[in-house]
C-alpha positions in Angstrom: 36.2 124.5 135.4 36.5 121.2 133.5 35.6 118.0 135.1 37.8 115.3 134.5 36.8 111.7 133.7 34.5 109.8 131.2 30.7 110.5 132.1 31.8 110.7 135.9 29.0 109.2 138.2 25.5 108.4 136.7 23.1 111.1 137.4 22.1 110.9 141.3 24.4 108.1 142.1 27.8 107.2 143.4 27.9 104.6 140.6 30.2 104.5 137.2 28.8 103.7 134.4 29.8 100.5 132.5 33.3 101.4 130.6 33.0 101.8 127.0 36.7 102.9 126.0 35.6 103.9 122.3 33.5 106.7 123.9 36.7 108.0 125.9 37.9 111.4 125.0 41.4 111.9 123.3 44.8 112.2 125.5 47.3 114.7 124.5 50.4 113.0 123.0 52.5 114.3 126.0 51.3 114.7 129.4 54.0 116.2 131.5 53.1 114.3 134.6 52.4 111.2 132.5 48.7 109.7 132.3 46.3 107.9 135.3 43.1 106.4 135.1 40.1 108.5 135.7 38.4 107.8 139.1 35.9 105.2 137.3 39.0 103.2 136.1 38.1 103.6 132.5 39.6 106.4 130.3 43.0 107.8 130.7 43.7 111.5 131.4 46.5 113.5 131.9 48.1 113.4 135.5 48.3 116.6 137.5 52.0 118.2 137.6 54.0 118.9 140.7 52.9 122.2 142.1 49.3 122.1 140.6 46.0 121.5 142.9 44.9 117.8 143.2 41.8 115.9 144.7 43.1 114.8 148.4 40.2 112.8 149.2 38.9 109.7 146.8 35.4 110.7 146.9 36.4 113.9 145.4 36.8 114.4 141.3 37.4 117.6 140.9 41.0 118.5 139.9 42.4 115.0 139.1 45.3 112.7 140.5 48.9 113.5 140.7 51.2 111.7 138.5 53.9 108.7 139.2 56.1 110.0 142.2 53.8 112.5 143.2 51.6 112.5 146.3 48.9 115.1 147.0 49.5 117.1 150.3 48.0 120.4 152.0 50.5 122.9 152.2 51.8 124.1 155.5 50.4 127.3 156.9 53.8 129.2 156.8 53.8 128.6 153.0 50.2 130.1 152.4 49.6 133.7 151.7 47.7 135.6 154.0 44.1 135.4 153.7 44.3 132.2 151.2 42.4 128.9 152.2 45.2 126.1 152.0 44.7 123.5 149.1 45.9 120.3 148.5 48.9 120.3 145.8 50.8 117.5 144.0 54.4 117.4 145.6 57.1 115.1 144.3 58.0 112.3 146.9 61.6 112.5 146.1 63.3 115.9 147.4 66.8 115.2 146.3 68.4 116.5 143.2 69.2 114.3 140.3 71.4 114.3 137.6 69.8 113.6 134.0 71.5 111.6 131.1 71.7 114.7 129.4 74.0 116.1 132.2 71.8 118.5 133.5 70.7 118.9 136.8 67.1 118.5 137.8 65.3 119.8 141.3 64.1 116.2 141.8 63.2 113.0 139.8 59.6 114.5 139.2 61.1 117.4 137.3 63.3 115.1 135.1 60.1 113.0 134.1 58.3 115.8 133.1 61.1 117.0 130.7 61.2 113.1 129.3 57.3 113.3 129.0 57.3 116.5 127.3 58.5 114.6 124.3 61.8 116.4 123.4 64.1 114.1 125.7 62.1 110.4 125.2 65.4 108.8 126.2 66.4 110.9 129.3 66.8 109.0 132.7 68.6 109.3 135.9 72.4 109.2 135.4 73.0 109.4 139.4 71.3 110.7 142.0 72.3 114.3 143.4 73.5 117.4 141.0 75.6 116.8 138.0 79.4 117.1 138.7 80.8 120.2 136.8 83.3 122.9 136.3 82.6 126.4 137.9 80.3 128.7 135.5 80.3 132.3 136.4 76.8 133.2 136.3 76.9 136.8 137.3 80.4 138.4 136.8 82.0 141.5 138.7 80.8 144.7 136.7 83.1 147.6 136.0 83.0 150.5 138.9 84.0 154.2 138.5 84.5 155.9 141.9 85.7 158.9 143.8 88.7 158.6 146.1 88.0 157.9 149.9 84.6 156.1 148.7 84.1 152.2 149.5 83.1 149.6 146.8 82.2 146.1 146.5 82.7 143.7 143.6 80.6 140.7 143.5 81.1 137.4 141.6 78.5 134.5 141.6 79.5 131.1 140.3 77.5 127.6 139.8 79.5 124.3 140.5 79.1 120.7 141.8 81.2 120.1 144.0 81.1 123.5 145.1 84.3 125.5 143.9 86.5 127.7 145.9 86.4 131.4 145.1 89.4 134.0 145.2 90.2 137.4 144.0 93.7 138.9 142.6 94.5 142.3 141.0 96.3 142.3 138.1 100.0 143.0 138.8 99.9 141.3 142.1 101.7 138.0 142.7 99.1 136.6 145.3 95.5 136.4 146.0 93.9 139.5 147.9 93.6 140.6 150.5 97.0 139.7 151.4 98.4 142.1 154.1 96.1 144.8 152.8 94.0 146.2 155.8 91.6 147.9 153.6 90.6 144.9 151.5 88.4 142.5 152.8 86.8 139.6 151.2 83.9 136.9 151.9 82.2 134.1 150.3 78.8 133.0 150.9 76.7 129.7 149.6 73.6 131.0 147.5 71.6 132.6 146.4 70.6 129.5 144.6 71.6 125.6 145.4 74.8 124.6 144.3 76.2 128.6 143.9 78.6 130.6 145.9 78.9 134.1 145.8 81.9 136.3 146.8 82.4 139.7 147.6 85.7 142.1 147.4 85.4 145.3 149.6 87.7 148.0 149.2 87.3 151.0 151.7 88.4 154.3 151.6 89.9 153.8 148.1 93.0 155.6 146.9 94.3 156.2 143.3 96.5 153.2 143.8 93.9 150.7 144.2 92.6 151.6 140.3 93.2 148.3 138.1 91.7 145.3 137.0 90.2 142.8 139.4 89.6 139.2 138.8 87.6 136.4 140.5 88.8 133.0 140.3 87.1 129.9 140.9 88.1 125.9 140.8 87.1 122.9 141.8 88.3 119.3 140.7 86.5 119.5 137.3 87.8 122.9 136.0 88.1 126.5 136.6 86.7 129.9 135.5 87.5 133.6 135.9 85.7 137.1 135.0 87.2 140.5 135.4 86.1 144.0 136.1 88.0 147.3 135.9 88.0 149.9 139.0 88.5 153.5 138.1 89.5 156.1 140.7 88.8 159.9 140.1 90.2 162.3 142.4 87.5 164.5 144.2 89.1 167.9 142.8 88.9 166.5 139.2 86.4 168.1 137.1 84.7 164.7 136.6 83.9 164.3 140.0 80.8 165.8 139.7 79.5 163.1 137.5 80.4 160.3 139.2 78.0 158.0 141.2 79.6 154.9 142.9 77.3 151.9 142.9 77.7 148.7 144.8 77.5 145.8 142.2 76.9 142.0 142.5 75.3 142.0 145.9 71.9 140.2 146.4 69.1 139.6 149.0 70.9 137.5 151.7 67.7 136.6 153.2 67.4 132.9 152.2 71.5 132.6 151.9 73.3 129.4 153.1 75.6 129.8 156.0 78.5 132.1 155.6 82.0 130.6 154.3 84.8 132.9 154.9 88.1 132.7 152.9 91.2 132.2 155.2 92.6 135.3 156.4 89.7 137.3 155.3 87.7 140.0 157.4 84.1 139.2 158.0 82.1 142.1 156.8 78.3 142.4 155.8 77.5 143.7 152.3 75.4 146.6 151.8 71.9 145.1 150.4 70.1 146.9 147.7 
């Protein structure tokens, strides 16, 4: 691996040579984590980015130094794969999301600074701490389903927004939101799988022909609203088409890292089937 720094120590000593900046290697025009002086304090070099290995101790000069706003720390044991040796990585000192002047939410201030340093957004700055406030956007809409009478199905709908939006379901032709007073329909909403997203499910059990129709996921917060629809077709078991129908649950994600459940008022708490 290429060692950083100009000349490094003099051979056989811990001393740095006399600085001659005219002999320093050129530095790329855009360093994602900014520039730092190499350990002898003479030449500039690209700083180590967030998530990359770094030199934890001052006497080591192998990986390099972290950029501004980053600190070199050793990973916690639970975050290390089995059989691997812990190594120091550059970690952002701030863990809070920020909103950029480009109206984009960044995981932290270091990610925003990387975007600015890459050269495409030189004037990019922090507009305010916390995520950008925005209207709901449906990132995973419900999908059409064909199923047999008597089967159970689940529609899923994932929405991104801040503040987090509410999520409701409605069937075309009905005046109110589901589930209403229908005992074979249940709805659930849960934060996740990503930050600032909420996912809702509509479950219909023991489907009958009258359940066929268009179902819409509605989402709203103070900045706007969004919706997406999917159609349910119901095939009688004695239909010639029944042998070709295979019901699939859709819109379901792995709930292992989900946020706390948020149930809609009047809904039935059920556990969606996971793929």
